[in-house]
Each structure stands twice: as C-alpha cells, then as structure tokens.
N, CA and C atoms as an extended XYZ file, in Angstrom:
249
Properties=species:S:1:pos:R:3:atomname:S:1:resname:S:1:resid:I:1 pbc="F F F"
N        76.366      -55.322       -4.621 N   MET     1
C        76.223      -55.245       -6.058 CA  MET     1
C        75.676      -56.590       -6.556 C   MET     1
N        74.831      -56.539       -7.521 N   ILE     2
C        74.231      -57.738       -8.107 CA  ILE     2
C        75.279      -58.471       -8.943 C   ILE     2
N        75.391      -59.771       -8.738 N   ASP     3
C        76.280      -60.600       -9.532 CA  ASP     3
C        75.498      -61.101      -10.746 C   ASP     3
N        75.687      -60.429      -11.865 N   THR     4
C        74.917      -60.779      -13.065 CA  THR     4
C        75.324      -62.138      -13.638 C   THR     4
N        76.450      -62.696      -13.186 N   ASP     5
C        76.839      -64.028      -13.641 CA  ASP     5
C        75.804      -65.074      -13.216 C   ASP     5
N        75.061      -64.778      -12.161 N   ASN     6
C        74.018      -65.701      -11.711 CA  ASN     6
C        72.933      -65.898      -12.762 C   ASN     6
N        72.846      -64.993      -13.718 N   TYR     7
C        71.783      -65.046      -14.719 CA  TYR     7
C        72.279      -65.531      -16.070 C   TYR     7
N        73.558      -65.905      -16.155 N   GLU     8
C        74.094      -66.388      -17.427 CA  GLU     8
C        73.344      -67.651      -17.845 C   GLU     8
N        73.058      -67.725      -19.116 N   GLY     9
C        72.389      -68.904      -19.638 CA  GLY     9
C        70.888      -68.780      -19.763 C   GLY     9
N        70.316      -67.692      -19.192 N   TYR    10
C        68.870      -67.540      -19.400 CA  TYR    10
C        68.645      -67.255      -20.870 C   TYR    10
N        67.510      -67.641      -21.364 N   THR    11
C        67.220      -67.400      -22.775 CA  THR    11
C        65.954      -66.579      -22.903 C   THR    11
N        65.875      -65.888      -24.002 N   ASN    12
C        64.675      -65.085      -24.264 CA  ASN    12
C        63.461      -65.958      -24.535 C   ASN    12
N        63.680      -67.263      -24.689 N   ASP    13
C        62.549      -68.172      -24.870 CA  ASP    13
C        61.641      -68.172      -23.654 C   ASP    13
N        62.175      -67.770      -22.518 N   TYR    14
C        61.402      -67.795      -21.284 CA  TYR    14
C        60.631      -66.499      -21.031 C   TYR    14
N        60.744      -65.553      -21.926 N   ILE    15
C        60.023      -64.290      -21.730 CA  ILE    15
C        58.520      -64.535      -21.673 C   ILE    15
N        58.013      -65.441      -22.485 N   TRP    16
C        56.561      -65.723      -22.429 CA  TRP    16
C        56.178      -66.257      -21.061 C   TRP    16
N        57.081      -67.008      -20.428 N   THR    17
C        56.809      -67.510      -19.076 CA  THR    17
C        56.728      -66.359      -18.096 C   THR    17
N        57.639      -65.407      -18.242 N   TRP    18
C        57.620      -64.216      -17.378 CA  TRP    18
C        56.282      -63.499      -17.513 C   TRP    18
N        55.858      -63.332      -18.744 N   LYS    19
C        54.610      -62.598      -18.976 CA  LYS    19
C        53.413      -63.343      -18.387 C   LYS    19
N        53.406      -64.662      -18.534 N   ARG    20
C        52.313      -65.442      -17.960 CA  ARG    20
C        52.357      -65.381      -16.428 C   ARG    20
N        53.553      -65.489      -15.864 N   TYR    21
C        53.726      -65.409      -14.412 CA  TYR    21
C        53.304      -64.029      -13.909 C   TYR    21
N        53.669      -63.000      -14.649 N   ALA    22
C        53.337      -61.633      -14.251 CA  ALA    22
C        51.835      -61.401      -14.228 C   ALA    22
N        51.102      -62.134      -15.046 N   SER    23
C        49.653      -61.917      -15.102 CA  SER    23
C        48.955      -62.289      -13.798 C   SER    23
N        49.638      -63.013      -12.915 N   HIS    24
C        49.050      -63.414      -11.634 CA  HIS    24
C        49.174      -62.329      -10.555 C   HIS    24
N        49.876      -61.260      -10.852 N   PHE    25
C        50.046      -60.183       -9.881 CA  PHE    25
C        48.945      -59.142      -10.044 C   PHE    25
N        48.523      -58.584       -8.923 N   ASP    26
C        47.425      -57.629       -8.939 CA  ASP    26
C        47.856      -56.222       -9.322 C   ASP    26
N        49.094      -55.877       -9.057 N   HIS    27
C        49.534      -54.501       -9.283 CA  HIS    27
C        50.263      -54.374      -10.619 C   HIS    27
N        49.922      -53.334      -11.339 N   ASP    28
C        50.553      -53.109      -12.642 CA  ASP    28
C        52.061      -52.978      -12.518 C   ASP    28
N        52.524      -52.306      -11.463 N   ALA    29
C        53.965      -52.111      -11.285 CA  ALA    29
C        54.677      -53.450      -11.091 C   ALA    29
N        54.077      -54.373      -10.354 N   ASP    30
C        54.674      -55.695      -10.160 CA  ASP    30
C        54.778      -56.435      -11.490 C   ASP    30
N        53.701      -56.390      -12.250 N   ARG    31
C        53.709      -57.053      -13.560 CA  ARG    31
C        54.773      -56.458      -14.464 C   ARG    31
N        54.849      -55.150      -14.479 N   ALA    32
C        55.821      -54.481      -15.354 CA  ALA    32
C        57.253      -54.833      -14.961 C   ALA    32
N        57.520      -54.877      -13.672 N   LEU    33
C        58.863      -55.209      -13.204 CA  LEU    33
C        59.255      -56.634      -13.612 C   LEU    33
N        58.352      -57.567      -13.447 N   ILE    34
C        58.631      -58.957      -13.817 CA  ILE    34
C        58.832      -59.074      -15.328 C   ILE    34
N        57.973      -58.442      -16.083 N   GLN    35
C        58.080      -58.527      -17.542 CA  GLN    35
C        59.367      -57.887      -18.054 C   GLN    35
N        59.819      -56.832      -17.388 N   ASP    36
C        61.000      -56.108      -17.857 CA  ASP    36
C        62.315      -56.641      -17.294 C   ASP    36
N        62.278      -57.707      -16.512 N   ALA    37
C        63.500      -58.245      -15.909 CA  ALA    37
C        64.605      -58.496      -16.939 C   ALA    37
N        64.322      -59.127      -18.084 N   PRO    38
C        65.398      -59.322      -19.071 CA  PRO    38
C        65.962      -58.001      -19.596 C   PRO    38
N        65.100      -57.009      -19.771 N   LEU    39
C        65.573      -55.704      -20.233 CA  LEU    39
C        66.423      -55.019      -19.175 C   LEU    39
N        66.017      -55.142      -17.919 N   LEU    40
C        66.776      -54.540      -16.822 CA  LEU    40
C        68.154      -55.183      -16.701 C   LEU    40
N        68.226      -56.490      -16.849 N   LEU    41
C        69.508      -57.181      -16.809 CA  LEU    41
C        70.409      -56.706      -17.944 C   LEU    41
N        69.868      -56.569      -19.126 N   ALA    42
C        70.654      -56.094      -20.268 CA  ALA    42
C        71.177      -54.681      -20.016 C   ALA    42
N        70.370      -53.844      -19.409 N   GLU    43
C        70.791      -52.471      -19.127 CA  GLU    43
C        71.890      -52.434      -18.069 C   GLU    43
N        71.784      -53.271      -17.050 N   VAL    44
C        72.837      -53.342      -16.029 CA  VAL    44
C        74.159      -53.737      -16.677 C   VAL    44
N        74.115      -54.746      -17.531 N   LYS    45
C        75.334      -55.192      -18.202 CA  LYS    45
C        75.917      -54.107      -19.103 C   LYS    45
N        75.057      -53.404      -19.815 N   ARG    46
C        75.524      -52.325      -20.708 CA  ARG    46
C        76.182      -51.217      -19.906 C   ARG    46
N        75.559      -50.824      -18.799 N   LEU    47
C        76.108      -49.752      -17.980 CA  LEU    47
C        77.417      -50.156      -17.317 C   LEU    47
N        77.534      -51.404      -16.929 N   ARG    48
C        78.800      -51.864      -16.340 CA  ARG    48
C        79.926      -51.814      -17.361 C   ARG    48
N        79.633      -52.141      -18.611 N   LYS    49
C        80.659      -52.026      -19.656 CA  LYS    49
C        81.100      -50.573      -19.823 C   LYS    49
N        80.150      -49.659      -19.782 N   GLU    50
C        80.484      -48.242      -19.899 CA  GLU    50
C        81.326      -47.773      -18.713 C   GLU    50
N        80.989      -48.233      -17.512 N   LEU    51
C        81.782      -47.879      -16.336 CA  LEU    51
C        83.197      -48.437      -16.431 C   LEU    51
N        83.322      -49.661      -16.924 N   ASP    52
C        84.656      -50.244      -17.106 CA  ASP    52
C        85.477      -49.425      -18.090 C   ASP    52
N        84.852      -48.999      -19.172 N   ALA    53
C        85.552      -48.181      -20.161 CA  ALA    53
C        85.955      -46.839      -19.565 C   ALA    53
N        85.063      -46.233      -18.785 N   ALA    54
C        85.379      -44.955      -18.145 CA  ALA    54
C        86.534      -45.119      -17.163 C   ALA    54
N        86.524      -46.216      -16.430 N   GLU    55
C        87.619      -46.475      -15.483 CA  GLU    55
C        88.948      -46.612      -16.220 C   GLU    55
N        88.934      -47.282      -17.357 N   ASP    56
C        90.154      -47.421      -18.151 CA  ASP    56
C        90.678      -46.068      -18.616 C   ASP    56
N        89.782      -45.200      -19.067 N   VAL    57
C        90.181      -43.866      -19.527 CA  VAL    57
C        90.756      -43.049      -18.373 C   VAL    57
N        90.098      -43.109      -17.227 N   ILE    58
C        90.571      -42.354      -16.064 CA  ILE    58
C        91.929      -42.888      -15.609 C   ILE    58
N        92.073      -44.207      -15.583 N   GLN    59
C        93.366      -44.784      -15.191 CA  GLN    59
C        94.455      -44.387      -16.163 C   GLN    59
N        94.141      -44.375      -17.449 N   TYR    60
C        95.090      -43.944      -18.477 CA  TYR    60
C        95.534      -42.507      -18.212 C   TYR    60
N        94.574      -41.628      -17.938 N   ALA    61
C        94.906      -40.225      -17.657 CA  ALA    61
C        95.727      -40.113      -16.374 C   ALA    61
N        95.366      -40.869      -15.360 N   LEU    62
C        96.090      -40.841      -14.089 CA  LEU    62
C        97.536      -41.265      -14.268 C   LEU    62
N        97.756      -42.246      -15.109 N   ASP    63
C        99.114      -42.728      -15.361 CA  ASP    63
C        99.977      -41.686      -16.072 C   ASP    63
N        99.359      -40.697      -16.677 N   ARG    64
C       100.096      -39.724      -17.472 CA  ARG    64
C       100.163      -38.320      -16.875 C   ARG    64
N        99.629      -38.103      -15.698 N   VAL    65
C        99.649      -36.735      -15.139 CA  VAL    65
C       100.973      -36.362      -14.511 C   VAL    65
N       101.850      -37.316      -14.376 N   GLY    66
C       103.176      -37.009      -13.845 CA  GLY    66
C       103.125      -36.598      -12.389 C   GLY    66
N       103.747      -35.468      -12.096 N   ASN    67
C       103.873      -35.006      -10.706 CA  ASN    67
C       102.803      -34.006      -10.303 C   ASN    67
N       101.771      -33.874      -11.084 N   ASP    68
C       100.696      -32.923      -10.775 CA  ASP    68
C        99.767      -33.551       -9.735 C   ASP    68
N       100.013      -33.242       -8.463 N   ASP    69
C        99.246      -33.855       -7.373 CA  ASP    69
C        97.764      -33.493       -7.413 C   ASP    69
N        97.456      -32.276       -7.835 N   ASP    70
C        96.042      -31.881       -7.910 CA  ASP    70
C        95.301      -32.717       -8.959 C   ASP    70
N        95.915      -32.906      -10.110 N   ALA    71
C        95.295      -33.718      -11.163 CA  ALA    71
C        95.172      -35.167      -10.707 C   ALA    71
N        96.206      -35.682      -10.037 N   LYS    72
C        96.137      -37.059       -9.537 CA  LYS    72
C        94.961      -37.223       -8.581 C   LYS    72
N        94.767      -36.252       -7.707 N   LYS    73
C        93.676      -36.324       -6.731 CA  LYS    73
C        92.322      -36.365       -7.447 C   LYS    73
N        92.153      -35.557       -8.463 N   VAL    74
C        90.897      -35.522       -9.220 CA  VAL    74
C        90.623      -36.886       -9.848 C   VAL    74
N        91.618      -37.451      -10.512 N   PHE    75
C        91.426      -38.746      -11.165 CA  PHE    75
C        91.210      -39.861      -10.147 C   PHE    75
N        91.926      -39.823       -9.043 N   GLU    76
C        91.730      -40.833       -8.000 CA  GLU    76
C        90.322      -40.750       -7.416 C   GLU    76
N        89.825      -39.522       -7.248 N   ASP    77
C        88.452      -39.346       -6.756 CA  ASP    77
C        87.434      -39.929       -7.737 C   ASP    77
N        87.657      -39.718       -9.049 N   PHE    78
C        86.775      -40.293      -10.054 CA  PHE    78
C        86.774      -41.821       -9.972 C   PHE    78
N        87.955      -42.400       -9.809 N   LEU    79
C        88.051      -43.852       -9.732 CA  LEU    79
C        87.300      -44.388       -8.514 C   LEU    79
N        87.361      -43.690       -7.399 N   GLU    80
C        86.628      -44.110       -6.204 CA  GLU    80
C        85.109      -44.082       -6.448 C   GLU    80
N        84.649      -43.077       -7.152 N   VAL    81
C        83.221      -42.958       -7.439 CA  VAL    81
C        82.767      -44.129       -8.315 C   VAL    81
N        83.565      -44.479       -9.294 N   ILE    82
C        83.191      -45.544      -10.217 CA  ILE    82
C        83.192      -46.903       -9.527 C   ILE    82
N        84.132      -47.102       -8.634 N   GLU    83
C        84.211      -48.408       -7.967 CA  GLU    83
C        83.084      -48.487       -6.977 C   GLU    83
C-alpha cells in the first residue's frame, strides 16, 4: 500500500513544474499521469477516509450482533475485505 504520508507538505505551487516536466514525455498517457499526480493523491486520500468510515460502521454493527454467528461472519468478512 502506498504511504501517502511521504507526500505531506507538497504544495499546489509545484503543479506548473509538473506540467513543464510532463511536456518532456513523448506519450500522452505519460504526460497525463504526471500532470494528474496531485489529483490522484487527493483521490487516494478521499477513498481511504471513506474506507475508514465504512470500517467503523461495520465494526459498530459487529459489536451489536450478539450471538448471531452468521451475522458475525458476514461482518468479519467485510472487515477483511476492507483491510
């Protein structure tokens, strides 16, 4: 998994540098990937927050199913998928 903490402190002031750097690549896909790096990082962070929230909801439900082993198994399986 990518450790997004490695990118803490980057600023959007450097986006123009990305675009200039990307102009040296011959393939459109390479340029697009470099230019969109800040957007991709933001999306990864947003999705991780959503996964954390989903994990909290599933854990909350798991804590309340009592002795229903089938329900516990379902929630435990969901937690494994998220992790």
